[in-house]
N, CA, C and O atoms as a CHARMM CRD file, in Angstrom:
* protein
*
  336
    1    1 MET  N    107.96600  79.55500  71.38600 PROA 1      0.00000
    2    1 MET  CA   109.21300  80.26200  71.58300 PROA 1      0.00000
    3    1 MET  C    108.96300  81.41500  72.55900 PROA 1      0.00000
    4    1 MET  O    107.97900  82.14500  72.43600 PROA 1      0.00000
    5    2 HSD  N    109.84500  81.56100  73.50300 PROA 2      0.00000
    6    2 HSD  CA   109.76500  82.65400  74.47400 PROA 2      0.00000
    7    2 HSD  C    110.26800  83.94300  73.81500 PROA 2      0.00000
    8    2 HSD  O    111.22000  83.88800  73.03600 PROA 2      0.00000
    9    3 PRO  N    109.66400  85.09300  74.10000 PROA 3      0.00000
   10    3 PRO  CA   110.10300  86.35000  73.47600 PROA 3      0.00000
   11    3 PRO  C    111.59200  86.64100  73.65700 PROA 3      0.00000
   12    3 PRO  O    112.20800  87.25600  72.78600 PROA 3      0.00000
   13    4 LEU  N    112.17100  86.21600  74.76000 PROA 4      0.00000
   14    4 LEU  CA   113.58800  86.47300  74.98100 PROA 4      0.00000
   15    4 LEU  C    114.50300  85.51800  74.21300 PROA 4      0.00000
   16    4 LEU  O    115.72100  85.69700  74.21100 PROA 4      0.00000
   17    5 ASP  N    113.92600  84.51000  73.56400 PROA 5      0.00000
   18    5 ASP  CA   114.72100  83.65500  72.67900 PROA 5      0.00000
   19    5 ASP  C    115.11400  84.39800  71.41200 PROA 5      0.00000
   20    5 ASP  O    116.11800  84.06700  70.78100 PROA 5      0.00000
   21    6 ASN  N    114.32900  85.40000  71.03800 PROA 6      0.00000
   22    6 ASN  CA   114.58000  86.20000  69.83600 PROA 6      0.00000
   23    6 ASN  C    114.07600  87.62000  70.11000 PROA 6      0.00000
   24    6 ASN  O    113.08500  88.05300  69.52300 PROA 6      0.00000
   25    7 PRO  N    114.76500  88.34500  71.00600 PROA 7      0.00000
   26    7 PRO  CA   114.21900  89.61700  71.49000 PROA 7      0.00000
   27    7 PRO  C    114.07000  90.69800  70.42700 PROA 7      0.00000
   28    7 PRO  O    113.11700  91.47500  70.48000 PROA 7      0.00000
   29    8 ILE  N    114.97900  90.76900  69.47100 PROA 8      0.00000
   30    8 ILE  CA   114.87800  91.81700  68.46000 PROA 8      0.00000
   31    8 ILE  C    113.65600  91.57400  67.56800 PROA 8      0.00000
   32    8 ILE  O    112.86300  92.48800  67.33900 PROA 8      0.00000
   33    9 LEU  N    113.50600  90.35700  67.07000 PROA 9      0.00000
   34    9 LEU  CA   112.34300  90.06300  66.22200 PROA 9      0.00000
   35    9 LEU  C    111.05000  90.26800  67.00100 PROA 9      0.00000
   36    9 LEU  O    110.09900  90.85100  66.48100 PROA 9      0.00000
   37   10 HSD  N    111.00900  89.79900  68.23000 PROA 10     0.00000
   38   10 HSD  CA   109.80400  89.97400  69.04200 PROA 10     0.00000
   39   10 HSD  C    109.47500  91.46600  69.18700 PROA 10     0.00000
   40   10 HSD  O    108.31800  91.86500  69.05700 PROA 10     0.00000
   41   11 SER  N    110.47800  92.26700  69.45100 PROA 11     0.00000
   42   11 SER  CA   110.28400  93.70500  69.58900 PROA 11     0.00000
   43   11 SER  C    109.75600  94.32200  68.29200 PROA 11     0.00000
   44   11 SER  O    108.84000  95.14400  68.30900 PROA 11     0.00000
   45   12 LEU  N    110.35300  93.91000  67.16000 PROA 12     0.00000
   46   12 LEU  CA   109.97200  94.47900  65.86100 PROA 12     0.00000
   47   12 LEU  C    108.59100  94.02100  65.40600 PROA 12     0.00000
   48   12 LEU  O    107.96700  94.67900  64.57300 PROA 12     0.00000
   49   13 GLU  N    108.11200  92.90800  65.93800 PROA 13     0.00000
   50   13 GLU  CA   106.76900  92.42900  65.58400 PROA 13     0.00000
   51   13 GLU  C    105.71800  92.88700  66.58700 PROA 13     0.00000
   52   13 GLU  O    104.53100  92.60700  66.41500 PROA 13     0.00000
   53   14 SER  N    106.14400  93.58800  67.63100 PROA 14     0.00000
   54   14 SER  CA   105.17600  94.02200  68.64300 PROA 14     0.00000
   55   14 SER  C    105.32500  95.52400  68.90700 PROA 14     0.00000
   56   14 SER  O    104.93600  96.33800  68.06900 PROA 14     0.00000
   57   15 ILE  N    105.86900  95.88700  70.02900 PROA 15     0.00000
   58   15 ILE  CA   105.88700  97.29400  70.44800 PROA 15     0.00000
   59   15 ILE  C    106.64000  98.22000  69.48700 PROA 15     0.00000
   60   15 ILE  O    106.28100  99.39000  69.35900 PROA 15     0.00000
   61   16 HSD  N    107.66100  97.72300  68.82200 PROA 16     0.00000
   62   16 HSD  CA   108.43600  98.56500  67.89900 PROA 16     0.00000
   63   16 HSD  C    108.05000  98.36800  66.43300 PROA 16     0.00000
   64   16 HSD  O    108.78800  98.78400  65.54000 PROA 16     0.00000
   65   17 ALA  N    106.92600  97.75000  66.18200 PROA 17     0.00000
   66   17 ALA  CA   106.47900  97.52700  64.79800 PROA 17     0.00000
   67   17 ALA  C    106.40900  98.81100  63.97200 PROA 17     0.00000
   68   17 ALA  O    106.70600  98.76000  62.77900 PROA 17     0.00000
   69   18 PRO  N    106.03400  99.95900  64.54000 PROA 18     0.00000
   70   18 PRO  CA   106.01900 101.17700  63.71900 PROA 18     0.00000
   71   18 PRO  C    107.40200 101.61000  63.22800 PROA 18     0.00000
   72   18 PRO  O    107.51100 102.41300  62.30200 PROA 18     0.00000
   73   19 PHE  N    108.45000 101.07900  63.84500 PROA 19     0.00000
   74   19 PHE  CA   109.82100 101.43600  63.47500 PROA 19     0.00000
   75   19 PHE  C    110.50800 100.33500  62.67500 PROA 19     0.00000
   76   19 PHE  O    111.72200 100.37200  62.47800 PROA 19     0.00000
   77   20 ALA  N    109.72500  99.34700  62.21000 PROA 20     0.00000
   78   20 ALA  CA   110.27700  98.16800  61.53500 PROA 20     0.00000
   79   20 ALA  C    109.98600  98.19700  60.04400 PROA 20     0.00000
   80   20 ALA  O    108.98900  98.76000  59.59200 PROA 20     0.00000
   81   21 VAL  N    110.88300  97.57300  59.29900 PROA 21     0.00000
   82   21 VAL  CA   110.65200  97.28500  57.88500 PROA 21     0.00000
   83   21 VAL  C    110.91000  95.80100  57.68600 PROA 21     0.00000
   84   21 VAL  O    111.68200  95.18700  58.42200 PROA 21     0.00000
   85   22 GLY  N    110.25900  95.23800  56.69100 PROA 22     0.00000
   86   22 GLY  CA   110.41200  93.81800  56.40500 PROA 22     0.00000
   87   22 GLY  C    109.09400  93.09700  56.56000 PROA 22     0.00000
   88   22 GLY  O    108.10600  93.65100  57.04300 PROA 22     0.00000
   89   23 SER  N    109.10600  91.85300  56.14000 PROA 23     0.00000
   90   23 SER  CA   107.90500  91.03300  56.24000 PROA 23     0.00000
   91   23 SER  C    108.31500  89.57500  56.23600 PROA 23     0.00000
   92   23 SER  O    109.49500  89.24800  56.10300 PROA 23     0.00000
   93   24 GLY  N    107.33500  88.70700  56.38200 PROA 24     0.00000
   94   24 GLY  CA   107.64000  87.28400  56.40800 PROA 24     0.00000
   95   24 GLY  C    108.53600  86.94200  57.58900 PROA 24     0.00000
   96   24 GLY  O    108.23800  87.32800  58.72000 PROA 24     0.00000
   97   25 PRO  N    109.62900  86.22400  57.34500 PROA 25     0.00000
   98   25 PRO  CA   110.44400  85.73800  58.45000 PROA 25     0.00000
   99   25 PRO  C    111.46800  86.72900  58.99200 PROA 25     0.00000
  100   25 PRO  O    112.21400  86.38000  59.90600 PROA 25     0.00000
  101   26 ALA  N    111.53500  87.95700  58.46200 PROA 26     0.00000
  102   26 ALA  CA   112.59400  88.88100  58.88100 PROA 26     0.00000
  103   26 ALA  C    112.09300  90.31100  59.00700 PROA 26     0.00000
  104   26 ALA  O    111.24700  90.76900  58.23800 PROA 26     0.00000
  105   27 ARG  N    112.63900  90.99800  59.99500 PROA 27     0.00000
  106   27 ARG  CA   112.36200  92.42000  60.20600 PROA 27     0.00000
  107   27 ARG  C    113.66800  93.09600  60.61600 PROA 27     0.00000
  108   27 ARG  O    114.57400  92.45400  61.14800 PROA 27     0.00000
  109   28 ARG  N    113.74900  94.39900  60.35900 PROA 28     0.00000
  110   28 ARG  CA   114.85700  95.20300  60.85700 PROA 28     0.00000
  111   28 ARG  C    114.31300  96.56300  61.25400 PROA 28     0.00000
  112   28 ARG  O    113.24700  96.97700  60.80100 PROA 28     0.00000
  113   29 PHE  N    115.06100  97.25400  62.11000 PROA 29     0.00000
  114   29 PHE  CA   114.69100  98.62300  62.42200 PROA 29     0.00000
  115   29 PHE  C    114.90800  99.48100  61.18600 PROA 29     0.00000
  116   29 PHE  O    115.75400  99.16300  60.35000 PROA 29     0.00000
  117   30 LEU  N    114.15300 100.56400  61.06100 PROA 30     0.00000
  118   30 LEU  CA   114.40500 101.53100  60.00000 PROA 30     0.00000
  119   30 LEU  C    115.88100 101.90800  60.03500 PROA 30     0.00000
  120   30 LEU  O    116.43400 102.09700  61.11800 PROA 30     0.00000
  121   31 PRO  N    116.52900 102.02300  58.89000 PROA 31     0.00000
  122   31 PRO  CA   117.96900 102.31400  58.87300 PROA 31     0.00000
  123   31 PRO  C    118.35000 103.56900  59.66000 PROA 31     0.00000
  124   31 PRO  O    119.42800 103.62500  60.25100 PROA 31     0.00000
  125   32 GLU  N    117.47600 104.57000  59.66900 PROA 32     0.00000
  126   32 GLU  CA   117.81200 105.78800  60.40300 PROA 32     0.00000
  127   32 GLU  C    117.75800 105.59900  61.92100 PROA 32     0.00000
  128   32 GLU  O    118.25000 106.44300  62.67000 PROA 32     0.00000
  129   33 ILE  N    117.16100 104.49200  62.37600 PROA 33     0.00000
  130   33 ILE  CA   117.11700 104.19300  63.80900 PROA 33     0.00000
  131   33 ILE  C    118.32200 103.35400  64.21700 PROA 33     0.00000
  132   33 ILE  O    118.96600 103.64200  65.22600 PROA 33     0.00000
  133   34 GLY  N    118.62700 102.32500  63.44400 PROA 34     0.00000
  134   34 GLY  CA   119.76900 101.48000  63.79400 PROA 34     0.00000
  135   34 GLY  C    119.78900 100.20100  62.98800 PROA 34     0.00000
  136   34 GLY  O    118.86300  99.92900  62.22400 PROA 34     0.00000
  137   35 PRO  N    120.85200  99.40300  63.15600 PROA 35     0.00000
  138   35 PRO  CA   121.05300  98.22300  62.31600 PROA 35     0.00000
  139   35 PRO  C    120.46000  96.91900  62.84900 PROA 35     0.00000
  140   35 PRO  O    120.54700  95.89700  62.17000 PROA 35     0.00000
  141   36 LEU  N    119.86000  96.92000  64.04200 PROA 36     0.00000
  142   36 LEU  CA   119.41000  95.65600  64.61600 PROA 36     0.00000
  143   36 LEU  C    118.30200  95.02500  63.78800 PROA 36     0.00000
  144   36 LEU  O    117.39600  95.70000  63.29800 PROA 36     0.00000
  145   37 ALA  N    118.40500  93.69700  63.64800 PROA 37     0.00000
  146   37 ALA  CA   117.44600  92.93400  62.85700 PROA 37     0.00000
  147   37 ALA  C    117.24000  91.57400  63.51300 PROA 37     0.00000
  148   37 ALA  O    118.04000  91.14100  64.34300 PROA 37     0.00000
  149   38 GLY  N    116.17300  90.92100  63.13300 PROA 38     0.00000
  150   38 GLY  CA   115.89500  89.58500  63.63200 PROA 38     0.00000
  151   38 GLY  C    115.15800  88.77700  62.59400 PROA 38     0.00000
  152   38 GLY  O    114.52700  89.32400  61.68900 PROA 38     0.00000
  153   39 PHE  N    115.24400  87.46400  62.73500 PROA 39     0.00000
  154   39 PHE  CA   114.53100  86.58000  61.82400 PROA 39     0.00000
  155   39 PHE  C    114.20400  85.28200  62.53000 PROA 39     0.00000
  156   39 PHE  O    114.77200  84.95100  63.57100 PROA 39     0.00000
  157   40 ARG  N    113.26300  84.55100  61.92700 PROA 40     0.00000
  158   40 ARG  CA   112.92300  83.22200  62.43300 PROA 40     0.00000
  159   40 ARG  C    113.14500  82.21300  61.31600 PROA 40     0.00000
  160   40 ARG  O    113.06700  82.55300  60.13500 PROA 40     0.00000
  161   41 GLY  N    113.41800  80.99400  61.69100 PROA 41     0.00000
  162   41 GLY  CA   113.60700  79.95100  60.69600 PROA 41     0.00000
  163   41 GLY  C    115.00300  79.93900  60.12200 PROA 41     0.00000
  164   41 GLY  O    115.95600  80.41500  60.73900 PROA 41     0.00000
  165   42 GLU  N    115.10400  79.38700  58.93300 PROA 42     0.00000
  166   42 GLU  CA   116.39800  79.25500  58.26100 PROA 42     0.00000
  167   42 GLU  C    116.91800  80.60800  57.78800 PROA 42     0.00000
  168   42 GLU  O    116.14300  81.43600  57.30800 PROA 42     0.00000
  169   43 PRO  N    118.22500  80.83700  57.92000 PROA 43     0.00000
  170   43 PRO  CA   118.78300  82.13500  57.52700 PROA 43     0.00000
  171   43 PRO  C    118.60900  82.47900  56.04800 PROA 43     0.00000
  172   43 PRO  O    118.36500  83.64000  55.71800 PROA 43     0.00000
  173   44 GLY  N    118.72700  81.50000  55.15300 PROA 44     0.00000
  174   44 GLY  CA   118.66200  81.78400  53.71900 PROA 44     0.00000
  175   44 GLY  C    117.40600  82.52800  53.30300 PROA 44     0.00000
  176   44 GLY  O    117.51100  83.63400  52.77200 PROA 44     0.00000
  177   45 PRO  N    116.21200  81.96400  53.52300 PROA 45     0.00000
  178   45 PRO  CA   114.98300  82.66000  53.14000 PROA 45     0.00000
  179   45 PRO  C    114.77600  83.96300  53.91400 PROA 45     0.00000
  180   45 PRO  O    114.26800  84.93900  53.36200 PROA 45     0.00000
  181   46 ALA  N    115.16300  83.98100  55.17700 PROA 46     0.00000
  182   46 ALA  CA   114.98700  85.19200  55.97800 PROA 46     0.00000
  183   46 ALA  C    115.86600  86.31900  55.45400 PROA 46     0.00000
  184   46 ALA  O    115.41300  87.45900  55.35100 PROA 46     0.00000
  185   47 LEU  N    117.11900  86.01400  55.12300 PROA 47     0.00000
  186   47 LEU  CA   118.01400  87.05000  54.61400 PROA 47     0.00000
  187   47 LEU  C    117.61700  87.48300  53.20700 PROA 47     0.00000
  188   47 LEU  O    117.84700  88.63100  52.82500 PROA 47     0.00000
  189   48 ALA  N    117.03200  86.58700  52.44100 PROA 48     0.00000
  190   48 ALA  CA   116.51200  86.98200  51.12600 PROA 48     0.00000
  191   48 ALA  C    115.39200  88.01000  51.30400 PROA 48     0.00000
  192   48 ALA  O    115.32800  88.99100  50.56400 PROA 48     0.00000
  193   49 ALA  N    114.51600  87.78900  52.27700 PROA 49     0.00000
  194   49 ALA  CA   113.44600  88.74500  52.56200 PROA 49     0.00000
  195   49 ALA  C    114.03400  90.05700  53.08200 PROA 49     0.00000
  196   49 ALA  O    113.55900  91.13600  52.73000 PROA 49     0.00000
  197   50 LEU  N    115.05500  89.96100  53.91100 PROA 50     0.00000
  198   50 LEU  CA   115.68500  91.16200  54.46000 PROA 50     0.00000
  199   50 LEU  C    116.41400  91.95400  53.38600 PROA 50     0.00000
  200   50 LEU  O    116.53500  93.17400  53.49400 PROA 50     0.00000
  201   51 SER  N    116.89800  91.28300  52.35600 PROA 51     0.00000
  202   51 SER  CA   117.57200  91.97300  51.25100 PROA 51     0.00000
  203   51 SER  C    116.64700  92.96400  50.54800 PROA 51     0.00000
  204   51 SER  O    117.10800  93.95200  49.97500 PROA 51     0.00000
  205   52 LEU  N    115.35600  92.70000  50.59200 PROA 52     0.00000
  206   52 LEU  CA   114.39100  93.58500  49.93600 PROA 52     0.00000
  207   52 LEU  C    114.28200  94.93800  50.62800 PROA 52     0.00000
  208   52 LEU  O    113.83000  95.90800  50.02000 PROA 52     0.00000
  209   53 VAL  N    114.69200  95.01200  51.89000 PROA 53     0.00000
  210   53 VAL  CA   114.57300  96.26700  52.64700 PROA 53     0.00000
  211   53 VAL  C    115.92800  96.75000  53.17000 PROA 53     0.00000
  212   53 VAL  O    115.99000  97.60400  54.05500 PROA 53     0.00000
  213   54 THR  N    117.00300  96.20200  52.62300 PROA 54     0.00000
  214   54 THR  CA   118.35700  96.59200  53.03100 PROA 54     0.00000
  215   54 THR  C    119.14300  96.97500  51.78400 PROA 54     0.00000
  216   54 THR  O    119.23500  96.20100  50.83100 PROA 54     0.00000
  217   55 ARG  N    119.70300  98.16600  51.80200 PROA 55     0.00000
  218   55 ARG  CA   120.47800  98.63300  50.64800 PROA 55     0.00000
  219   55 ARG  C    121.84600  97.96400  50.62200 PROA 55     0.00000
  220   55 ARG  O    122.37900  97.63100  51.68100 PROA 55     0.00000
  221   56 PRO  N    122.43100  97.75800  49.44500 PROA 56     0.00000
  222   56 PRO  CA   123.79400  97.22800  49.36900 PROA 56     0.00000
  223   56 PRO  C    124.74400  98.09800  50.19000 PROA 56     0.00000
  224   56 PRO  O    124.71900  99.32600  50.09900 PROA 56     0.00000
  225   57 GLY  N    125.56500  97.45300  50.97800 PROA 57     0.00000
  226   57 GLY  CA   126.52100  98.14500  51.84200 PROA 57     0.00000
  227   57 GLY  C    126.00200  98.40400  53.23700 PROA 57     0.00000
  228   57 GLY  O    126.78700  98.70200  54.13700 PROA 57     0.00000
  229   58 ASP  N    124.67800  98.29700  53.44500 PROA 58     0.00000
  230   58 ASP  CA   124.11800  98.48400  54.78700 PROA 58     0.00000
  231   58 ASP  C    124.38000  97.24900  55.63700 PROA 58     0.00000
  232   58 ASP  O    124.46600  96.13400  55.12100 PROA 58     0.00000
  233   59 GLY  N    124.50300  97.45000  56.91700 PROA 59     0.00000
  234   59 GLY  CA   124.71000  96.34000  57.84000 PROA 59     0.00000
  235   59 GLY  C    123.45700  96.04700  58.63400 PROA 59     0.00000
  236   59 GLY  O    122.61200  96.91900  58.83600 PROA 59     0.00000
  237   60 CYS  N    123.34800  94.81000  59.08100 PROA 60     0.00000
  238   60 CYS  CA   122.28600  94.38000  59.98500 PROA 60     0.00000
  239   60 CYS  C    122.95300  93.66800  61.15500 PROA 60     0.00000
  240   60 CYS  O    123.78900  92.78600  60.95700 PROA 60     0.00000
  241   61 GLY  N    122.58900  94.04400  62.35200 PROA 61     0.00000
  242   61 GLY  CA   123.13600  93.40000  63.54300 PROA 61     0.00000
  243   61 GLY  C    122.16900  92.37600  64.08900 PROA 61     0.00000
  244   61 GLY  O    120.98800  92.66500  64.28400 PROA 61     0.00000
  245   62 PHE  N    122.66900  91.17800  64.33600 PROA 62     0.00000
  246   62 PHE  CA   121.84900  90.07900  64.84800 PROA 62     0.00000
  247   62 PHE  C    122.43000  89.57600  66.16100 PROA 62     0.00000
  248   62 PHE  O    123.63500  89.67800  66.38900 PROA 62     0.00000
  249   63 PHE  N    121.58600  89.03900  67.01600 PROA 63     0.00000
  250   63 PHE  CA   122.02300  88.30900  68.19400 PROA 63     0.00000
  251   63 PHE  C    121.83000  86.83300  67.87100 PROA 63     0.00000
  252   63 PHE  O    120.70300  86.33900  67.87200 PROA 63     0.00000
  253   64 LEU  N    122.92500  86.12500  67.59300 PROA 64     0.00000
  254   64 LEU  CA   122.86500  84.73300  67.15300 PROA 64     0.00000
  255   64 LEU  C    123.73700  83.85900  68.04500 PROA 64     0.00000
  256   64 LEU  O    124.72300  84.32200  68.62000 PROA 64     0.00000
  257   65 ASP  N    123.36100  82.59600  68.15000 PROA 65     0.00000
  258   65 ASP  CA   124.17200  81.64700  68.89700 PROA 65     0.00000
  259   65 ASP  C    125.44700  81.29100  68.13900 PROA 65     0.00000
  260   65 ASP  O    126.49600  81.06200  68.74200 PROA 65     0.00000
  261   66 GLU  N    125.34500  81.24900  66.81700 PROA 66     0.00000
  262   66 GLU  CA   126.48700  80.89600  65.96900 PROA 66     0.00000
  263   66 GLU  C    126.50700  81.81200  64.75600 PROA 66     0.00000
  264   66 GLU  O    125.45800  82.27400  64.30800 PROA 66     0.00000
  265   67 PRO  N    127.70200  82.08100  64.21700 PROA 67     0.00000
  266   67 PRO  CA   127.77800  82.89800  63.00000 PROA 67     0.00000
  267   67 PRO  C    127.09200  82.19400  61.82500 PROA 67     0.00000
  268   67 PRO  O    127.04100  80.96500  61.76800 PROA 67     0.00000
  269   68 ILE  N    126.57800  82.97300  60.91300 PROA 68     0.00000
  270   68 ILE  CA   125.95800  82.41400  59.71100 PROA 68     0.00000
  271   68 ILE  C    126.60900  83.02800  58.48400 PROA 68     0.00000
  272   68 ILE  O    127.17900  84.11800  58.54100 PROA 68     0.00000
  273   69 GLU  N    126.51500  82.31100  57.37900 PROA 69     0.00000
  274   69 GLU  CA   126.95900  82.81700  56.09200 PROA 69     0.00000
  275   69 GLU  C    125.80700  82.65100  55.11800 PROA 69     0.00000
  276   69 GLU  O    125.10600  81.63900  55.12800 PROA 69     0.00000
  277   70 ALA  N    125.62500  83.64800  54.28500 PROA 70     0.00000
  278   70 ALA  CA   124.53600  83.58600  53.31600 PROA 70     0.00000
  279   70 ALA  C    124.94800  84.32700  52.05100 PROA 70     0.00000
  280   70 ALA  O    125.69200  85.30500  52.10700 PROA 70     0.00000
  281   71 ALA  N    124.46700  83.85900  50.93400 PROA 71     0.00000
  282   71 ALA  CA   124.76200  84.49900  49.64900 PROA 71     0.00000
  283   71 ALA  C    124.29300  85.94800  49.67700 PROA 71     0.00000
  284   71 ALA  O    123.18400  86.25000  50.11800 PROA 71     0.00000
  285   72 GLY  N    125.15100  86.83300  49.20100 PROA 72     0.00000
  286   72 GLY  CA   124.80300  88.24200  49.13600 PROA 72     0.00000
  287   72 GLY  C    125.10400  89.02000  50.40700 PROA 72     0.00000
  288   72 GLY  O    124.85800  90.22500  50.46400 PROA 72     0.00000
  289   73 TRP  N    125.62800  88.35900  51.42100 PROA 73     0.00000
  290   73 TRP  CA   125.92000  88.99100  52.70600 PROA 73     0.00000
  291   73 TRP  C    127.35600  88.67300  53.10700 PROA 73     0.00000
  292   73 TRP  O    127.85900  87.58700  52.81900 PROA 73     0.00000
  293   74 THR  N    128.01300  89.61900  53.77100 PROA 74     0.00000
  294   74 THR  CA   129.37100  89.44000  54.26600 PROA 74     0.00000
  295   74 THR  C    129.35100  89.49000  55.78300 PROA 74     0.00000
  296   74 THR  O    128.88600  90.47500  56.35700 PROA 74     0.00000
  297   75 PRO  N    129.84800  88.44500  56.45200 PROA 75     0.00000
  298   75 PRO  CA   129.87800  88.49500  57.91900 PROA 75     0.00000
  299   75 PRO  C    130.89500  89.52600  58.41100 PROA 75     0.00000
  300   75 PRO  O    131.97900  89.66300  57.84400 PROA 75     0.00000
  301   76 THR  N    130.53500  90.24400  59.46900 PROA 76     0.00000
  302   76 THR  CA   131.43800  91.17800  60.13200 PROA 76     0.00000
  303   76 THR  C    131.35000  90.90700  61.62800 PROA 76     0.00000
  304   76 THR  O    130.50900  90.12200  62.06600 PROA 76     0.00000
  305   77 LEU  N    132.18700  91.53200  62.39600 PROA 77     0.00000
  306   77 LEU  CA   132.12900  91.34400  63.84500 PROA 77     0.00000
  307   77 LEU  C    130.82800  91.85200  64.42900 PROA 77     0.00000
  308   77 LEU  O    130.39400  91.38100  65.48100 PROA 77     0.00000
  309   78 SER  N    130.20300  92.80200  63.76700 PROA 78     0.00000
  310   78 SER  CA   128.98500  93.38600  64.30700 PROA 78     0.00000
  311   78 SER  C    127.70900  92.85300  63.65400 PROA 78     0.00000
  312   78 SER  O    126.61700  93.31900  63.98100 PROA 78     0.00000
  313   79 GLY  N    127.82000  91.90300  62.75400 PROA 79     0.00000
  314   79 GLY  CA   126.62800  91.35200  62.10500 PROA 79     0.00000
  315   79 GLY  C    126.92800  90.96100  60.67800 PROA 79     0.00000
  316   79 GLY  O    127.99900  90.42800  60.38700 PROA 79     0.00000
  317   80 LEU  N    125.99300  91.22000  59.78800 PROA 80     0.00000
  318   80 LEU  CA   126.15100  90.91700  58.36700 PROA 80     0.00000
  319   80 LEU  C    125.99400  92.19800  57.56900 PROA 80     0.00000
  320   80 LEU  O    125.16000  93.04200  57.89700 PROA 80     0.00000
  321   81 ARG  N    126.78000  92.34000  56.53600 PROA 81     0.00000
  322   81 ARG  CA   126.68500  93.49700  55.64700 PROA 81     0.00000
  323   81 ARG  C    126.27100  92.98500  54.28000 PROA 81     0.00000
  324   81 ARG  O    126.84000  92.03000  53.75300 PROA 81     0.00000
  325   82 ARG  N    125.25500  93.65100  53.71100 PROA 82     0.00000
  326   82 ARG  CA   124.79400  93.24300  52.37600 PROA 82     0.00000
  327   82 ARG  C    125.85100  93.65100  51.35800 PROA 82     0.00000
  328   82 ARG  O    126.34100  94.78000  51.37100 PROA 82     0.00000
  329   83 LYS  N    126.19600  92.71300  50.47300 PROA 83     0.00000
  330   83 LYS  CA   127.21700  92.96400  49.46100 PROA 83     0.00000
  331   83 LYS  C    126.70800  93.94900  48.40800 PROA 83     0.00000
  332   83 LYS  O    125.50300  94.09200  48.19700 PROA 83     0.00000
  333   84 PHE  N    127.64000  94.61200  47.76700 PROA 84     0.00000
  334   84 PHE  CA   127.29900  95.56600  46.71800 PROA 84     0.00000
  335   84 PHE  C    126.89100  94.84800  45.47500 PROA 84     0.00000
  336   84 PHE  O    126.56400  95.48500  44.47400 PROA 84     0.00000
């Protein structure tokens, strides 16, 4: 996979790793920095991992080819918001 195929995840696993939270298939920027997040693979397991580092009501912004739906998350125009 080319880094520009998934630029946010690539950034969070490399140069911006000190500003990232998460593990396994998903990472996000620290909430105080911003909502951008990235993942690899299937959305279900990745969002489950991201739920461990995202508070209920917080949003995560993704760059995706198509919208996704996942249990515990609400789609918004700007990404997904973790349900309360």
